[in-house]
C-alpha positions in Angstrom: 97.3 76.3 131.4 96.6 77.1 127.6 99.9 79.0 127.4 101.9 75.9 129.1 100.3 73.7 126.5 101.5 75.9 123.7 105.1 75.9 125.1 104.9 72.1 125.5 103.8 71.8 121.9 107.0 73.8 121.0 105.5 75.1 117.7 104.9 78.7 116.6 101.5 78.9 114.8 101.6 79.2 111.1 99.2 81.7 109.4 98.3 82.0 105.8 98.5 85.6 104.6 95.6 86.4 102.3 95.9 90.1 101.7 97.6 93.3 102.8 96.0 96.6 102.4 96.3 100.0 104.0 99.0 98.8 106.3 97.1 95.8 107.6 97.6 92.0 107.0 94.6 89.7 106.7 95.2 86.0 107.4 94.0 82.6 108.7 95.4 80.2 111.2 93.9 76.7 110.7 96.1 75.2 113.5 95.3 77.3 116.5 93.0 80.0 118.0 95.1 83.2 118.3 95.0 85.7 121.0 94.7 89.5 120.4 97.7 91.6 120.6 101.5 90.8 119.9 101.8 87.3 118.7 104.7 85.4 117.2 103.8 83.4 114.1 105.3 81.8 110.9 103.8 83.8 108.0 103.2 81.9 105.0 103.1 83.9 101.9 101.3 83.4 98.4 104.7 82.8 96.9 105.3 80.1 99.5 107.9 81.8 101.5 107.7 81.1 105.4 108.7 84.0 107.5 109.1 84.2 111.3 107.1 87.2 112.3 105.4 89.1 115.2 102.0 90.5 114.3 99.9 92.8 116.5 96.6 91.0 116.1 93.7 93.6 116.3 90.6 91.9 115.1 88.9 88.4 114.2 86.0 87.7 111.9 83.7 84.9 113.4 81.8 84.7 109.9 84.8 83.7 107.8 87.6 83.0 110.5 89.8 85.8 109.4 92.4 87.8 111.5 93.5 91.3 110.9 96.6 92.9 112.3 99.7 95.0 111.7 103.5 93.7 111.3 105.9 94.5 114.2 108.7 92.2 113.1 110.4 92.0 110.8 110.5 95.5 109.7 110.8 94.5 106.0 107.9 92.1 106.0 105.5 95.0 105.5 107.4 95.8 102.2 107.3 92.4 101.1 103.5 92.1 101.6 102.9 95.4 99.6 104.6 94.1 96.8 102.7 90.7 96.9 99.3 92.5 97.3 99.3 95.7 95.3 96.9 98.5 96.5 93.3 97.7 95.2 92.0 100.2 92.6 89.1 102.4 93.9 86.6 100.8 91.6 83.5 98.6 92.6 84.5 95.9 90.0 87.9 95.5 91.6 87.3 95.8 95.3 89.6 93.7 97.5 88.1 90.5 98.8 88.2 91.7 102.4 85.8 94.7 101.4 83.5 92.4 99.4 82.9 90.2 102.3 81.6 93.1 104.2 78.6 93.0 102.2 76.0 92.5 104.9 74.9 88.6 105.1 71.4 87.6 106.2 70.9 84.5 108.1 68.7 82.0 105.9 68.4 78.4 105.5 67.7 77.1 102.0 68.0 73.8 100.5 71.2 73.6 98.2 71.9 70.8 95.5 75.4 70.6 94.2 77.3 67.7 92.5 80.5 69.0 94.5 79.1 68.8 97.9 79.3 65.6 99.9 76.0 63.9 99.5 75.1 66.3 96.8 72.8 68.5 99.1 73.2 70.7 101.9 71.7 73.8 103.4 72.8 77.5 103.6 73.5 79.3 106.9 73.7 82.7 105.5 73.8 84.3 102.1 74.4 87.6 100.4 74.4 88.7 96.7 78.1 87.6 96.4 78.1 84.3 98.1 76.7 81.8 100.6 77.9 80.0 103.7 77.3 76.1 103.6 76.6 73.6 106.4 78.3 70.6 105.0 79.0 67.1 106.2 82.6 67.2 105.3 85.4 69.6 104.6 85.8 71.0 101.2 89.2 72.2 100.0 89.6 76.0 99.3 89.7 76.8 95.6 87.2 74.1 94.5 85.0 75.1 91.6 81.5 74.6 92.7 77.9 74.7 91.1 75.0 75.2 93.4 71.3 75.3 92.9 69.3 77.3 95.5 65.8 76.1 96.2 63.7 78.7 98.0 61.1 78.3 100.7 58.7 80.5 98.7 56.6 78.6 95.9 56.7 81.9 93.9 60.3 81.6 93.4 62.0 79.2 90.9 65.4 77.6 91.9 68.5 79.6 90.9 71.7 78.2 89.7 75.2 79.8 90.4 78.7 78.8 89.8 81.5 79.9 92.3 84.6 78.8 94.3 85.1 77.7 98.0 87.1 80.3 99.7 87.4 78.5 103.2 86.4 75.7 105.2 86.3 75.3 108.9 85.2 72.6 111.3 82.1 73.7 113.4 82.6 74.0 117.2 81.4 70.8 119.0 80.3 69.2 115.7 81.7 66.9 113.1 80.4 69.1 110.2 82.0 72.1 108.5 81.2 75.5 107.4 82.3 76.2 103.8 82.3 79.6 102.4 81.5 80.1 98.7 82.2 83.1 96.5 80.0 83.5 93.4 81.8 83.9 90.2 81.1 87.4 88.4 80.0 85.8 85.1 76.8 84.2 86.3 73.5 84.6 84.6 72.6 88.3 85.0 68.9 87.5 85.5 69.8 84.9 88.2 72.0 87.5 89.8 69.2 90.2 89.8 66.7 87.6 91.3 69.1 86.7 94.1 69.7 90.4 94.9 65.9 91.1 95.1 65.4 87.9 97.3 68.4 89.3 99.4 66.6 92.4 99.8 63.3 91.0 100.7 64.8 88.7 103.3 66.3 91.8 105.1 62.8 93.0 105.5 61.4 89.9 107.0 60.2 89.6 110.6 61.5 86.3 112.3 62.0 84.5 108.9 58.4 85.1 107.8 57.6 87.2 104.9 55.3 90.3 105.6 51.9 90.5 103.7 53.1 93.2 101.7 55.9 91.0 100.2 55.5 90.7 96.4 57.5 89.0 93.8 59.0 91.8 91.4 
């Protein structure tokens, strides 16, 4: 039935190519849920080219809604992507985004205040030292500059402020609300970054969301 509806729609899904490293393409598809395996798509490139292609879809991240796969057709698409996305230098300060996003996240609900967020306040769904996922009432466009104030659930922690950029926005299943992924800027206050890293490490040792008695503020 699903295949029939796709044929009736008469449209090849369009994907936004985000990166190409080590022979793999990383992309999003806002208009449809893609199946694994060989799939015909229209690949939208950063230079605004739109190329009809066949991709072998090999994986999908439910955290940030990113697919990964290899190019099957046309044969020259891999060459085009390699030129658009130069190989990343093996240096911690210049890791490609898809490796940075592999920093393990922890599920944690914290109050967030932000002048850019609809209603000026929201909560986190998860966090890491390099970013957060927000639970927002409305969609936020990728590339939006944002300032967030994280308010902690432990009175011994003072609120921390960070600047960053929205990287993606996706409507939640069976909901009118949206997930919004935020990547923190590299030039935030070093002390705030240190404190968030410390908090992150402590949360990883929590048992069912409650700090152990050994938990102390450094």
